[in-house]
Every structure is written in C-alpha cells, then in structure tokens.
C-alpha positions in Angstrom: 0.1 -0.3 0.2 2.9 2.6 1.0 4.5 2.0 -2.4 1.3 2.0 -4.3 1.2 6.0 -2.3 4.7 6.8 -3.2 4.0 5.7 -6.9 0.6 7.6 -7.3 1.7 10.8 -5.8 3.4 12.0 -8.5 1.0 11.2 -11.0 -1.8 13.2 -8.9 0.8 16.2 -8.5 1.2 16.4 -12.8 -2.3 15.9 -13.4 -3.2 18.5 -11.1 -0.7 21.1 -13.0 -2.3 20.0 -16.2 -5.5 20.9 -14.8 -4.8 24.2 -13.7 -2.6 24.9 -17.3 -5.9 23.6 -19.2 -8.2 26.1 -17.0 -6.2 29.0 -17.2 -5.7 28.3 -21.2 -9.5 28.2 -21.3 -10.1 31.4 -19.7 -7.9 33.4 -20.7 -9.0 36.2 -22.9 -6.3 35.8 -25.8 -6.8 34.7 -29.0 -5.0 31.9 -29.9 -3.2 31.8 -33.6 -1.2 28.4 -33.2 -1.6 28.0 -36.7 0.7 30.9 -37.5 3.6 29.1 -35.5 4.2 26.5 -37.8 5.9 29.2 -40.5 8.5 30.4 -37.9 9.7 26.6 -37.8 10.2 25.8 -41.3 8.0 25.9 -44.4 8.2 24.7 -48.0 9.1 27.0 -50.7 8.6 25.9 -54.0 8.9 22.1 -52.5 12.0 23.1 -50.8 12.3 22.6 -47.2 13.5 26.1 -45.7 14.1 26.6 -41.9 12.2 29.4 -40.0 13.1 32.0 -37.7 12.9 29.7 -35.0 14.7 27.0 -36.3 17.9 29.7 -37.3 17.5 30.8 -33.4 17.9 27.6 -32.4 20.8 26.4 -34.3 22.8 29.2 -33.0 22.0 28.6 -29.7 23.2 25.3 -29.8 26.4 26.3 -31.2 26.8 28.6 -28.3 26.0 25.8 -25.6 28.1 22.8 -27.4 31.2 25.6 -27.9 30.8 27.3 -24.6 30.3 23.6 -22.5 33.5 21.8 -23.8 35.7 24.8 -23.1 33.6 25.2 -19.7 34.9 21.9 -19.3 38.0 22.7 -20.1 38.3 25.5 -17.8 37.2 24.0 -15.0 39.3 21.0 -15.2 42.6 23.5 -15.6 41.7 25.7 -12.5 40.6 22.5 -10.2 44.5 21.0 -10.8 45.7 24.8 -10.5 43.9 25.1 -7.0 45.2 22.0 -5.8 49.0 22.4 -7.2 51.3 23.3 -5.1 52.1 26.5 -7.0 51.2 29.7 -4.9 51.4 31.6 -8.2 48.6 28.5 -9.5 46.4 28.7 -6.7 46.2 32.4 -6.2 45.4 32.9 -9.9 42.4 30.1 -9.7 41.1 31.5 -6.8 40.9 34.9 -7.8 39.0 33.8 -10.9 36.6 31.5 -9.7 35.8 34.4 -6.6 35.3 36.6 -9.1 33.4 34.8 -11.8 31.1 33.2 -9.2 30.5 36.7 -7.3 29.6 38.7 -10.4 26.4 38.4 -12.8 26.6 36.5 -16.0 25.1 39.5 -17.4 27.5 41.9 -16.5 30.3 39.5 -17.6 29.1 39.6 -20.9 28.6 43.1 -21.4 32.4 43.5 -20.1 33.9 41.1 -22.5 31.7 42.2 -25.6 31.8 46.4 -25.1 35.4 46.6 -23.4 37.7 43.3 -24.3 35.8 42.3 -27.8 36.8 45.6 -29.7 40.2 45.8 -28.6 40.8 42.1 -29.9 38.3 41.8 -32.8 36.5 39.2 -31.0 32.9 39.0 -33.0 29.6 39.0 -30.9 29.4 35.2 -31.1 32.9 34.3 -29.5 32.4 37.0 -26.8 29.2 35.3 -25.7 31.3 31.9 -26.0 33.8 33.6 -23.9 31.6 34.7 -21.1 29.3 31.5 -20.9 32.6 29.4 -20.9 34.2 31.1 -18.2 31.3 31.7 -15.9 30.4 28.0 -16.0 33.8 26.9 -15.7 34.2 28.3 -12.4 31.4 26.8 -10.9 32.8 23.8 -13.1 36.2 23.9 -11.2 34.5 23.9 -7.8 32.9 20.6 -8.5 35.5 19.1 -9.9 37.9 20.2 -7.0 35.7 18.9 -4.2 35.3 15.6 -6.0 39.4 15.2 -6.5 39.4 16.2 -2.9 36.8 13.7 -1.7 38.9 11.1 -2.7 40.9 9.0 -0.2 44.7 10.1 0.1 45.3 5.9 0.5 44.8 5.5 -3.7 47.0 8.1 -4.7 49.9 5.9 -1.8 48.8 2.8 -3.0 48.8 3.8 -6.5 52.3 5.2 -6.2 53.2 1.9 -4.0 52.6 -0.2 -7.4 54.5 2.2 -10.0 52.3 4.1 -11.1 53.4 7.5 -12.5 51.3 10.9 -11.5 49.3 11.4 -14.9 48.7 7.6 -14.8 47.3 7.9 -10.9 44.7 10.4 -12.4 43.5 9.3 -15.6 43.1 5.3 -14.2 42.2 6.3 -10.4 41.5 9.7 -9.5 39.1 11.1 -12.8 37.0 7.6 -13.1 36.0 8.4 -9.5 35.9 11.7 -9.7 33.7 11.7 -12.4 31.4 9.1 -10.7 30.9 11.3 -7.7 30.2 14.8 -9.5 28.5 13.7 -13.0 24.9 14.6 -11.4 26.2 18.4 -10.4 28.3 18.5 -13.8 24.9 17.6 -15.7 23.1 20.5 -13.4 25.8 22.8 -14.3 25.3 21.9 -18.2 21.7 22.7 -17.7 22.4 25.6 -16.4 24.4 26.9 -18.9 22.2 26.1 -21.9 19.4 28.2 -20.5 22.0 30.9 -19.5 22.9 31.1 -22.9 19.5 33.0 -23.5 21.4 36.1 -22.3 23.2 36.0 -25.5 20.8 38.0 -26.8 21.0 41.3 -25.0 24.8 41.3 -27.3 22.3 41.2 -30.7 22.8 37.6 -31.4 20.0 36.1 -32.8 19.6 33.0 -31.0 16.5 31.6 -30.1 15.2 34.2 -27.6 16.4 36.7 -29.8 14.3 35.2 -32.6 11.4 34.7 -30.3 11.6 38.5 -29.1 11.7 39.7 -32.8 8.9 37.5 -33.9 6.9 38.7 -30.7 7.6 42.4 -31.4 6.3 41.9 -35.3 3.5 39.7 -35.2 2.0 39.9 -31.3 2.2 36.1 -31.0 3.0 36.3 -27.5 2.1 33.5 -26.0 2.4 31.1 -28.8 5.8 32.1 -29.4 7.1 32.0 -25.9 5.6 28.4 -25.2 7.3 27.3 -28.2 11.3 28.8 -27.2 10.8 27.3 -23.7 9.6 24.0 -25.6 12.7 24.3 -27.6 14.9 24.8 -24.4 13.0 22.0 -22.7 14.0 19.4 -25.4 17.2 20.5 -25.5 17.7 20.2 -21.7 16.4 17.2 -21.6 18.1 15.4 -23.8 21.5 16.6 -22.4 20.1 15.4 -19.2 19.4 11.8 -20.7 22.9 11.8 -22.5 24.6 12.5 -19.2 22.2 9.8 -17.3 23.2 7.5 -20.3 26.9 8.3 -19.2 26.5 7.8 -15.6 25.0 4.5 -16.1 27.5 3.1 -17.9 30.5 4.7 -15.6 28.8 2.7 -12.6 29.1 -0.7 -14.8 31.9 -2.6 -12.9 34.8 -3.3 -15.0 34.4 -7.3 -16.0 
C-alpha cells in the first residue's frame, strides 16, 4: 500500500498541474493563433524545405551551448588542478578567477567582454558570448571537480604510487574515474544551467533562440504562442542533454569485467 502511494502521488501532482494549465488556458482572454507558428519553425518554398526564424535561432543556441560546454569543462579541469597544485601563483590566480566570476552577474560579464575586451582584440559577438559563458560555467565546474578530487581518500594515491604508477597514470586510471562518478550529477546540472544561461546572449544582438522569439513577438504579437514554443525548444535541449549524461552515468557505474 505504501509503495502504491509513492507511485500515485507524482501522477496526482502532474495531473493537477495539467488541470490548472488547461483551466487557465481556457479562461485566458487571448486570441490563440497556433496555426501561424509553423511558418516560424519551417515552411516549404516551391517544394524545398526552408528553416524558419526559430529553427535558425535554435541552431545558434545549440552552437553556442556546445562550444561553451566543452570550453567550460576544460577551464574547470585546469582551474581545479591549479587550485590543487603546489604552486602559490597558480593557486592565487585560480582562486581569484573562481571567486571573481562566481560573485558577479553573468550579464555584466557578457557586457564587459563584448563592449570592453572584444573591440580591443576584434572578437565577434558569437565568440564574446562563448567566452563569457565558458568562463562563468567553468568557475562553477572548477569547484565541483575540485571537491570531487578532494573527497578521494589519500590512501588511494599512496597505493597507486606503491605499485609504480606515474602521476599522470594515477589521475587517468584512479582519480578521474572516481571523481566523475561523484561529480557527474552536479556537472550535469551545471551543463543544463549553461544552456538556460545562453538566453542572455540575446542582449548583445546575437540572434539566438530567445532573440528570434523577441523579434517575432514584436512583429506579430503572438506572445504566448511563440514563448511557449521557445520554452519547449529549451526543454527539449536540456532534457536530451540530461538523458545523455544519465546514460553515461549508468555506463560509469558498470563494474569492469
């Protein structure tokens, strides 16, 4: 009976949310025009498939998110190892980077990079956004990775050294696999946050998914329809990423044979 209650409670909550949404949808005095949305996703021009504005924006969002995600992980790993190194200079530089980035708003960082740094080095808006997102998410990833390494018992370092493993070998074969098992859920959450934070790049005139949504709404006044589709696109991206990371997490849990 207790198991039945645990199973049924989530479904009751979901059905309640759906019911509230349906009631609000029907009672909202708004002229819904869903039939107009398709052309902003795709349409056929003389029989040829053509991407709409929302798909164009979605592609830009995916590009920025993918590049930023890879760079954020690289920055996070390098920063974490710098904090754990024996060099006082590396420790101070890494600490300053992490604390500065984590304690200032991402929007301000985007503006500083785009309006102050980018003109000096002739950096495009796209790469300004990538740099800002990578540094911001890399600072959080750095602390997640560092905490995962610190939590590994020191006895494992000593045991690995006693059997003749080199320092790189210890990290590749012993430290990193265990660190990933501990930190993968947190890194997954940070990756999802990166995708959602990418919506802020629309503030520097990058026609990503959010910017295209704003553009369409201002021209057509399809406020609710467009923003629902934009939200659904973000949900699909983040849900897909979460699913892939969950599969990788399950793979990491499989014992070696």
